[in-house]
Steps between C-alpha positions, in 0.01 A plus 500: 500500500789621281672641811467164683631312195800738474576456870486122469720506190754729667510276809539190283787661310676589825458144631628359167800738499582396858475133409728545198759687711486230767538222236796673337667544839453132574637394164792741495829317517776647713845357434802612702837504329843557653768686306873511578709822474189718522637753747400849382214707361667478160472119520135529590437716193683249281289212635178691436605568141581128438164394648317749279680372190376148578148630576527384863301706750673573829334572835821567693857565388729519798872446563565137405130413486223531244134399510320450167142420403573208268623146539813424297545197281854355484545665161383846624721468809805436282404798281480725806828359631676584173357856496611563859851368425528768228457755783754330725233338717430136579169325557548261792377144552696359795313556833816539709645751252168689510517531878861626487395758243211606726740551790734702279217715369367579848854606608553704181169682550568551873847653453472682167136595450366604842551840656590344834616153600254306722537553874440133575774233474577401143428139591149591618448723196588220255289244685202734495541591133550142379284316760775249581707431810825696482718197589354316198567798271848555641609139465370475141667829402838403646484159336427645153693828504797405721456811720259588781198724457664745739812520283283551192318789673833658597623492137176670389526762775855586389385535138224731626757696699711536181196636318426752776869610503484559125188714534693714752177615666556335839809500718639177645321544833167537317572200278589281800175606669295437183645148464453419870868484600573560867774751412707647217789273615277192461406599143861589413630164629243301300559719194875429510449126555278476192676745265856521634458878525377742763194708398717814474750316271214374286373860455846607378508240221457637149337177383249415770385155398176352628369149440173466309241378750433183294871404537502514883 
């Protein structure tokens, strides 16, 4: 009898635990926030620290995007906004600005934080990542930023080329291959158009200046 009672109690506890977990999952709030200038792992660490200070529990902290488990009152949102500003980051409200930041973050991650650029067209890659038609994304980006997405990608690729030249681990042929240029001449021409210098002249500079990613 005791054995049967124990079995029933154990089963009841398991059912109850499952019900509680299910109820908590249903009631859990997931709020997505978009943050401007969040372009590096250092920025991600800074955001995590600010969220912890405010006792906000995050599910995901990604480039330009955070998902938390709480709803924010207007007062709490302003508090978070002020904390992020102290770290040089900006909590975004405008939907169009959010979409532009998403495009920029996908490009930043693609060029600077992946071992190899995607083999598919950049237009297809962006459409797939953001689940929007490329023409819509392209028109919005040009309207807001005053340059095309393609031009923005080129500027980032040249900054990445500068970084690889500074590391001095790859030669120009290897860099052009890594960044999907058809030839060294193609990379050199774009490099000179953007910087005013050839890659070899850039390497000779004593003060090799690079733009911070958030300023591109």
